[in-house]
C-alpha positions as CSV (number, residue, x, y, z in Angstrom):
1,M,55.6,103.5,85.6
2,A,57.6,105.9,83.4
3,I,61.4,105.4,83.5
4,T,62.8,108.9,83.8
5,A,66.4,110.0,83.2
6,A,66.6,111.1,86.8
7,L,65.7,107.6,88.0
8,V,68.3,106.0,85.7
9,K,70.9,108.5,87.0
10,E,70.1,107.6,90.6
11,L,70.4,103.9,89.9
12,R,73.7,104.5,88.1
13,G,75.0,106.5,91.1
14,R,74.0,103.7,93.5
15,T,75.3,100.8,91.5
16,G,78.1,102.1,89.3
17,S,76.6,100.2,86.3
18,G,76.1,101.4,82.8
19,M,73.1,103.5,81.6
20,M,71.5,100.8,79.5
21,E,71.9,98.1,82.2
22,C,70.2,100.5,84.7
23,K,67.4,101.3,82.3
24,K,66.8,97.6,81.6
25,A,66.7,96.8,85.3
26,L,64.2,99.6,86.0
27,V,62.0,98.5,83.2
28,E,62.0,94.9,84.5
29,S,61.2,96.2,88.0
30,N,58.5,98.6,86.8
31,G,60.4,101.5,88.1
32,D,61.0,100.1,91.6
33,I,64.6,101.2,92.2
34,E,65.2,99.0,95.3
35,A,63.9,95.9,93.4
36,A,66.2,96.9,90.5
37,I,69.2,97.1,92.8
38,E,68.4,93.7,94.3
39,A,68.1,92.1,90.8
40,M,71.3,93.7,89.7
41,R,73.1,92.4,92.8
42,K,71.9,88.9,92.1
43,S,73.0,89.3,88.5
44,G,76.4,90.6,89.6
45,L,76.8,87.7,92.0
46,A,76.1,85.2,89.3
47,K,78.6,86.9,87.0
48,A,81.2,87.1,89.8
49,D,80.7,83.4,90.6
50,K,81.1,82.5,86.9
51,K,84.4,84.3,86.7
52,S,85.8,83.3,90.1
53,D,87.8,80.4,88.8
54,R,89.6,82.5,86.2
55,I,93.2,83.3,87.1
56,A,93.8,86.8,88.3
57,A,97.6,87.3,88.5
58,E,97.8,91.0,87.5
59,G,96.8,93.9,89.6
60,V,98.4,96.3,92.1
61,I,100.1,96.6,95.4
62,A,98.7,99.5,97.5
63,I,100.1,101.0,100.7
64,E,98.2,103.2,103.1
65,T,100.0,104.8,106.1
66,S,98.6,106.8,109.0
67,A,99.5,110.4,109.4
68,D,101.8,109.7,112.3
69,G,103.6,106.9,110.5
70,K,102.8,104.4,113.2
71,R,100.3,102.3,111.3
72,A,100.3,101.0,107.8
73,V,98.6,98.5,105.5
74,M,99.9,96.9,102.3
75,I,97.4,95.0,100.2
76,E,97.4,93.1,96.9
77,I,94.3,93.2,94.7
78,N,94.4,91.2,91.5
79,S,92.7,91.4,88.1
80,E,93.1,89.2,85.1
81,T,94.8,91.7,82.9
82,D,97.2,94.6,83.3
83,F,94.8,96.8,81.3
84,V,92.0,96.5,83.9
85,S,94.5,97.1,86.8
86,K,95.0,100.6,85.3
87,A,91.3,101.4,84.9
88,D,89.8,104.2,87.1
89,D,87.1,101.9,88.6
90,F,89.7,99.3,89.7
91,I,92.1,101.9,91.1
92,N,89.2,103.6,93.0
93,F,88.2,100.2,94.5
94,V,91.8,99.5,95.6
95,N,92.1,103.0,97.2
96,Q,88.8,102.5,99.0
97,V,89.7,99.1,100.3
98,S,93.2,100.0,101.5
99,S,91.8,103.1,103.4
100,K,89.1,101.0,105.0
101,V,91.5,98.3,106.1
102,L,93.8,100.8,107.7
103,E,90.9,102.2,109.6
104,A,89.2,99.0,110.6
105,Q,92.2,96.7,111.1
106,P,90.5,93.4,110.2
107,A,92.0,90.2,111.4
108,D,91.9,88.3,108.0
109,I,90.5,88.4,104.5
110,E,87.1,87.1,105.6
111,A,86.7,90.0,108.1
112,L,88.0,92.4,105.4
113,M,85.3,91.2,102.9
114,A,82.6,91.9,105.5
115,L,83.6,95.5,106.1
116,S,81.1,98.2,105.0
117,L,82.6,100.0,102.1
118,S,80.0,102.1,100.3
119,D,77.7,104.9,101.6
120,S,74.8,102.6,101.2
121,G,76.4,100.1,103.6
122,D,77.4,97.5,101.0
123,S,80.2,95.2,102.1
124,V,83.6,95.0,100.4
125,E,82.5,91.7,98.9
126,L,79.3,93.2,97.4
127,V,81.2,96.0,95.9
128,R,83.8,93.6,94.5
129,Q,81.0,91.5,92.9
130,A,79.5,94.6,91.3
131,L,82.9,95.6,90.0
132,V,83.4,92.1,88.5
133,A,80.0,92.4,86.8
134,K,80.8,95.8,85.5
135,I,84.4,95.2,84.3
136,G,83.9,91.7,83.1
137,E,87.1,90.3,84.8
138,N,87.7,88.3,87.9
139,I,88.9,90.6,90.7
140,Q,90.3,89.2,93.9
141,I,91.6,90.7,97.2
142,R,94.5,88.3,97.7
143,R,96.3,89.3,100.8
144,F,97.2,92.2,103.1
145,E,99.7,93.0,105.8
146,L,99.0,95.3,108.7
147,M,101.8,96.8,110.8
148,S,101.7,99.0,113.8
149,N,104.5,100.4,115.9
150,D,103.6,102.6,118.9
151,N,107.3,102.9,119.8
152,G,108.6,103.8,116.4
153,I,107.6,104.1,112.7
154,I,106.6,102.1,109.7
155,G,108.8,102.8,106.7
156,S,107.2,102.0,103.3
157,Y,108.1,102.0,99.6
158,R,106.3,101.1,96.4
159,H,108.2,100.4,93.2
160,G,105.7,101.2,90.5
161,E,102.4,99.4,91.2
162,R,103.7,95.9,91.4
163,I,106.1,95.8,94.3
164,G,105.6,97.1,97.9
165,T,107.5,96.9,101.2
166,L,106.9,97.8,104.8
167,V,109.6,98.0,107.5
168,K,108.9,98.2,111.2
169,L,111.6,100.4,112.8
170,T,112.2,101.4,116.4
171,G,114.4,104.5,116.6
172,G,115.6,106.3,113.5
173,D,113.4,108.5,111.3
174,M,111.1,108.3,108.3
175,A,114.1,108.9,105.9
176,L,115.8,105.8,107.3
177,G,112.5,103.9,107.2
178,K,112.1,104.7,103.5
179,D,115.7,103.8,102.7
180,L,115.3,100.4,104.4
181,A,112.0,99.8,102.7
182,M,113.6,100.6,99.3
183,H,116.5,98.3,100.1
184,V,114.1,95.4,100.9
185,A,112.4,96.0,97.5
186,A,115.7,95.8,95.7
187,S,117.5,93.0,97.7
188,R,114.5,90.9,98.8
189,P,115.9,89.5,102.0
190,Q,114.3,86.4,103.5
191,A,114.5,87.4,107.1
192,V,115.7,90.2,109.4
193,S,118.7,88.3,110.7
194,G,120.3,84.9,110.3
195,D,118.6,83.8,113.5
196,D,115.2,84.2,111.8
197,L,116.0,82.0,108.8
198,P,114.3,78.6,108.7
199,A,116.4,75.7,110.0
200,E,115.5,73.6,107.0
201,L,116.8,76.2,104.6
202,L,120.2,76.4,106.5
203,E,120.5,72.6,106.7
204,K,119.9,72.2,103.0
205,E,122.4,74.9,102.1
206,R,125.0,73.4,104.5
207,D,124.7,70.0,102.9
208,I,125.4,71.5,99.5
209,V,128.3,73.5,100.8
210,V,129.8,70.5,102.6
211,T,129.6,68.4,99.5
212,Q,131.3,71.1,97.4
213,A,134.0,71.6,100.0
214,K,134.8,67.9,100.3
215,D,135.0,67.6,96.5
216,S,137.9,70.1,96.7
217,G,140.1,67.4,98.2
218,K,141.4,69.7,100.9
219,P,142.2,68.6,104.5
220,E,139.3,68.3,107.0
221,A,140.4,71.3,109.0
222,I,140.4,73.5,105.9
223,I,137.0,72.1,104.8
224,E,135.5,73.1,108.1
225,K,136.7,76.7,107.7
226,M,135.5,76.7,104.1
227,V,132.0,75.5,105.1
228,E,131.7,78.1,107.9
229,G,132.9,80.9,105.6
230,R,130.5,80.0,102.9
231,M,127.6,79.6,105.3
232,K,128.3,83.0,106.8
233,K,128.3,84.5,103.3
234,F,125.1,82.8,102.4
235,I,123.3,84.0,105.6
236,N,124.5,87.6,105.0
237,E,123.3,87.5,101.4
238,I,119.7,86.6,102.4
239,S,119.2,88.3,105.7
240,L,118.4,92.0,105.9
241,L,121.0,93.0,108.6
242,G,123.8,91.1,106.8
243,Q,123.2,92.6,103.4
244,A,125.2,95.5,101.9
245,F,123.1,98.7,101.7
246,V,122.0,99.3,98.1
247,K,122.8,103.0,98.3
248,D,126.2,102.4,99.9
249,P,127.6,98.9,99.4
250,D,130.4,99.6,101.8
251,V,127.9,99.7,104.7
252,T,125.8,96.8,105.9
253,I,122.2,97.3,107.0
254,E,123.2,96.2,110.5
255,K,125.8,99.0,110.6
256,L,123.4,101.5,109.1
257,V,120.7,101.0,111.7
258,K,123.2,100.9,114.6
259,Q,124.6,104.3,113.5
260,A,121.0,105.6,113.8
261,N,120.4,103.9,117.1
262,A,117.6,102.0,115.5
263,T,116.3,98.5,115.4
264,V,114.5,96.6,112.6
265,E,111.7,94.7,114.1
266,A,110.1,93.2,111.0
267,F,109.5,93.8,107.3
268,A,107.1,92.7,104.6
269,F,107.5,92.3,100.8
270,F,104.7,91.9,98.3
271,E,105.0,91.5,94.5
272,V,101.9,91.3,92.3
273,G,101.1,87.7,91.2
274,E,103.9,86.2,93.3
275,G,103.4,82.5,93.5
276,I,100.4,82.5,91.2
277,E,100.7,80.1,88.3
278,K,99.7,82.0,85.2
279,K,97.8,80.4,82.4
280,E,99.5,80.7,79.0
281,D,96.8,81.8,76.6
282,N,96.9,81.8,72.8
283,F,96.3,85.5,71.9
284,A,94.6,84.7,68.6
285,E,92.2,82.2,70.4
286,E,91.6,84.8,73.1
287,V,90.6,87.4,70.6
288,M,88.3,84.9,68.8
289,A,86.7,83.9,72.1
290,Q,86.0,87.5,72.9
291,A,84.6,88.2,69.5
292,K,82.1,85.3,70.0
293,G,81.0,86.8,73.3
294,N,82.7,84.3,75.7
């Protein structure tokens, strides 16, 4: 069967692969486009599996919010290099996935990967595999956070493409929500209030503070006051409500939200590659490896 330009174009449109790869697949399938697609999927899966153990610590944080501001999703999708994270194919994939997650509200990553993403019904996982095969880098959907608030709003903020925050706010308005989300991005609190901080963290800090206070040689009564004062300062520094507002350090977040008759219910903070141990590559060796076709 003759492999026409129209057939190659159709296959490119359905797979997103390059012209030569599409033509080769059609030749091997004798012009059967469905067989070509199946073969390309198998090839893409093999390539994706081969790259799955490579560290993907670059990428983007994307945020999608519903029109009424009551639902939002924040998602981290990783690539191996910063260069790929800026490519149109990668960005389009990120946008498609974030919109689908906001719409479908999956329970976890496994459910997310099974969602239908393309017009042909391909799952997120199949589209990811095809993108890995096309781009040549490991691409992973690492995590996502869904927030909903029927009685208030979800404030959001994205600092560049590497940091994102969501804040669940009852009362107040979108301007306050954005200010709080921006504050979270800048100050990185560990909990909404001191009551939400892990007991282990507080016990560890108290042990340190007590030791420091005792080393001062002051009387026991003074030491107790020193410990309580330092613990209060520590808690305020790492809890959202106790922190000084970044746009007005004379006002705490607690005072700011009370003035607006609002309540902070929860927040989320993502940073690209946070907690991923990056491999330190030798640049010269990397270039040589690529030149050899590895």
